[in-house]
N, C-alpha and C positions, 0 to 999 in steps of 0.2 A: 792276600789273606795273611793276617797276623796271628801269631801265637797268643794264647791267653796271657794276661799280665803276669810278670814274674818269670818269663821264659824267653830265651833267645835260641836261634838255630842257625846252622850253616852246613855246607857240604863241600868236599873237595875231591879231586881225582888223584888217587895215590898209585894208580897203575895195578890194581888188584884184579881187574876184569880182563877177560880175553880181548874185549873191544874197549876202546877208550870211552871214558865217561865217569861221572861222579860215582864214587864207591866208598867214601867214608863220610858219615854224618855225625854231627855234634849237636847235642842239646844241652843247654846250660840254664840252671836256675841260680842267678847270682846271689839271691838271698837264701838259697837252699829250698828243699821241698820235702814234704812227707811222701813216702813211697810205699807201694805194694806191688807184688808181682805174682804171676802164675807161670809155671814152667812146664815143659814137656814131661811126660811120664815114661818116655823111652829110656831103657836101661843104659844105653850108650849116650849119656848126656855130654854135650860138648863142653870144652874148657870154659868158654864164657858163661855158660849156664852154671857150672860148678862154682866159679869164682864170684859171679854176681849174687848167687843165692847166699853164699857165705858172707859176702860183704854187707848185704842187707841185714843179716842177723847181727853182725858186729856193729853196724851204724845205728841199729834199732829203728830201721825204716827211714833213714835220711839219705837223700841223694842230691848232689849239686851238679853233676854232669853225667851225660850218657854218650858213649862212643859206640857207633854201630858201623860195621864194615860189611860189604857185599863182596862176592868173588871167592871167599874162602870160609868154610864153616868152622875150621879149627876144631873138628870133632874126631874122636878116636885117634888122638895125637899124643896121649900120655903126658908125662911130666914136661916134655918139651913144649907141647901146646899150651899147657897151663902157665908155664913161665913166659911164653910169648904174650898171652892175654894179660898177665900181670904187668909186664913192661909197658903195654899200652895204657893200662889203668894208672900206673905210676906217673907216666909222662903227662897224662891229662890232669892228674891231681896237681902236679907242679904248675901247670899253666893256669889252672882255675884257682889254685890256692886253697886246697881243702885236703883232709885226710884221704888216703888211698881208698878206704872202704866206702867213701861217698861218691865214688865214680862207678857207674854201672856200665858194663861192656856187653855187647851182643854181636853175633856174627851170623852170616848166612852164605851159602855157596857149596862148593864141593867138599865132601867128607873125606877124611884121611890125609889131608894136607895141612901141615903146620902153618899157622898164620905168619906171613912175612912181616913181622911187627915193625921192622925198621922202616918199611915203606909208610906204614901208618903213622909212626911217631915223627917221621920227617915232615909230614904234611899237617900234623896237628896244629902247629903254630899258625899256619895259614888259615886253617879252619877257625881257630880261635879269633883271628883278626877279622874274619868275615861275619862273625856273629851279628844277628839282627833279629828284631821281632818278626820280620817278614821272611825269615829263612826257612819256614816250614815247607815251601815248595821244593827247595833244593834237597831238604831232608827226605821228603817223600820219594824223590827220584833216586837218591843215592842208595837206598836200602833194597831196591828191586833186584830180582834175578831174572826168572823167565816171565815175569809179569808183563802184560801188554800195556799197562798204564798205571800211574800212581793211584793210590787209594787214600782219600782224605774224607773225613766226616766231622761234623760239628753240631753243637746244640747249645742252647742257653737255658738257664733256670733262674728263678728268683729265690734269694735267701737273705733274710734279715733286711729286707728293703733294698737290696742291691741285686743287680744282674750279674750273674756269674757265667763263665764260659767253659765249655768242654770241647776239646779238639783232639782228634786222633789221626794217626797215619798207620798204615799197615802194608805188608808185602806178603804175597803168597799166591800160588797158582797151581802147584803140583804137590804131591805128598800131603794131601789135606784130608784129615779125618779126626773125629773126636779124640780127646785127651792129648792133645792138640795136633798140630800139623806143621808142615814146613812153612811157618808163618812167623812174622814178628809184628808186634803192634805196640805203639807208644801213644798213650793217652795222657793229655795234660789238662789241668783245670786250675783256675785262679781262686777257687774256693778254699777256705781254711778247713782242714780235716786232719785227723790223726792217722798214723799208719794202720792202726787196728781197724778203724772204720773203713778206710780205703780197701783193706784186704777183704773185709766182709762184702762190701759193695762190688768189688772186682770179681770175686768168686761167683756171686749171683749173676752178674752181667755176662761173664764168660760161659757159664753153664747154659745160658739161653742163646748164645751167639757163636763164639768160636768153637765151643764144644758141641755144637749142633749143626755142623757142616761136614760135607764129604765131597771130595773130587775123585779120589782114586783108592781110598781105603788104606793109604799109607800115612804113618806119622814119622816125624823126623827127630833129630838129635838136638836141635837148637831152639825149638819153639819157645817163645817168650811173649808175654803180655805185661807191660809195665804201665802203672798208673802213678802219676805225679801230681801233687797238689801244692801250689806255691803259697796259697793264702793271700795273694796280693790284691784280691778284690776287697779285702778288709772285712769288718764285721765279725760277729761271733762265730766260733768254731762249730762245725757240724759235730755234735757230740754223740748221738745215738743213731744206729741204723734205722730204727723205726721213725725217728724224726728227720731223716734225710731222704724222704720220698721223692722230692723234686730232683735232687741230685742223682739218685738212683735211676730215675726215669730218663734223665738226660744222658747218663752214662750208658744205659741200656740202648738208647737210640743210636748213639755213636758206635757202640760195638756191633749192634745189629746191622747198621749200614756198612761197616767195614767187612763184616762176615759175608754179607750178600755180595759185595764187590769181589771178594776173594773167590767165591764159588763161580760167579759169572765170568771171572777172568781165568777159570780153570783152563789149563793148557789145551787149546783147540776147541773149547766148549762152545756149543751153539745154544744150549738150553739148560735151564735149571729146574729140577723137580722140587716142589715144596711138599714133602711127604709128611702127612699127619696120620698117625695111628690113633684110633679111638676104640673104646669098648674093650680095652685089654684088661687082663686080670690084675696086673701090677704095672707100675711105671717101668720096672726093669724089663718086663716082657714087651711092653710097648716099644721101648728102645731097641730091643732085640729085633723086633719086626721091622722097624724103621731102618736099622742098619743093614739088615738083609736086603731090603729093596735098594738102598743107596749104593751098596757095593756089588750088586748083581751085574755082571758084565752083559748079560742078555737084556736086562732092563735098560742099562745105560746105552747100549748100542741101538736099541729100539728108539730110545729118546732122541739120540743123535739123528736117526733117520726119520723122525716124526711119525713112527709107526705105532699106533695105539694097540700094541700087543699086550693087553691087560692080563692075559693068562700068565705071563712071565712075572708080573707083580704078585699075584696070588701064590704062584709057585715059590717065590722067594720067601713070602710070609710063612708058607706052609713048612719050610725047612728051617726056619729061624730059631725054633725052640720055644716060641711063644704059643700059648694055648689059643685055640681059635675054634669057633663053632662053624663047621662047614654048612650048617643049615641056616645060620643067621648072618654070616659074613656079607658085607656090602662094600662096594667100591665106587667112588666118583672120580671123574677126571674133570676138574673145574666144576661146573654146575651140572655136568652130564652124568647121570647115573647109568653105569654099565653092568653092575651086578647088585642084585637085591635078594636077600634070603638065600644066598648060595647059588643063585642061577642068573644067567644073563637076562638083561631087560630087553625090551624091544627097541633099543636105540638104533639110530642110523649110523652106519659106518663112516659116512662123510663127516658127520658131526664129531665123532670121536677123533678122526684124523685131524680135523681143524683144531680141536682142543689140545692135541698132542704136538702140534706144530708151532705153538706159541713160544715166545722167549721164556716165559714163566709158566710152568705146568703144575697146577695144584693137584695132588693126589690125596684123597681121603679114604682110608680103609677102616671100617668098623669091624672088629674081631668078634663082637657079639657075646663076650663072656664076662664083661666087667665095666668099670668106669674110668680106668686109667688111660692116660694119653701121652703121646710124645710127638715132637716135631723135629724135622731134620731137613736141611737144604742139601741138595746133591747135584753135581754136574753130570752131563752126558759123557760119552766116551767115543771118540772118533779117530780118524786117521792122523790128525795133527798131533794128538797126544803121543802116539807111537813115534812119530817123526821127531818130536821135541826130545823125548827121553831116550831114544835109541843112540843118540850121539851127544848127550849132554856134556860129557867131559871133553870131547874133541872139537 
């Protein structure tokens, strides 16, 4: 699999992980790229988040290289951590031949440890020498932490008589919740577009994908989604968000697929709930209800066990703060209606258990008070999650 035109990628092992393996990824746009990004809203934003946010402003949305490391989040590390991130940025800028602010840096791993930047900068020349259009596979592996497998998604669209590509990679399996999560995503396209258009399109795509998933209700310090457009496909520039429908659809498809893979790869996850709240008074209240279901440990453990204990779902909605009509509320598990007009239907328990035992479990609750809706993907919660996170640092 190759990157879209105008991009090269590679990865190296710099010794940042507890176990040997690729842990530093490099993406380069030799001709430069327009860029847009969305970052975590956590108050404890990591050094690479602070540095890359400032660099994007200074470069006015231009990026020529991206350096990503796993094994160390470089978060809550103060001035020392920021200096380490800046040294990585400066070394990459020297190698690529661009201003420092055109290098985007990102990190993932353990919080509270300063990035050993000397390890990264020592191996960056090797990563630079390995750059190729087929380097995306190595990049997808180098950014992983507790993920079970790499996450890659792609789509194409037509613009100005030309076929353009969108390709993205992501990592994330734990600390996943809206406003984002312990996740990194890097999406590239060879379409020509301005930073402003990319920012509008990215926000739209993230709201419907990475900000609509939950594994465990936690968000992290390093979350970043970066969108790069090289313009190497040629043709006229995408100039308005309204006129970029095909691009927006392709971007949404890639982000949706990556978001699904993150939830499905939730630490120890067996199943994913597709929670849809309908009939809410407002969109905010629909989201409150969806988030309450997604983060209920009782619902999540029932999902893990394949137990169609729908009372836990309604109980979570009832405490969410969303208005609900107890006389009109309804609930479906897949195609099976289990509650109508606030009372159980005459469903068969075996049918409910079968619906709850699938890999993908659609839940649709109608609150019966309005027309607003919201959708959220959420993982179950089982023994493996506790095992994974009980000794993460050791």
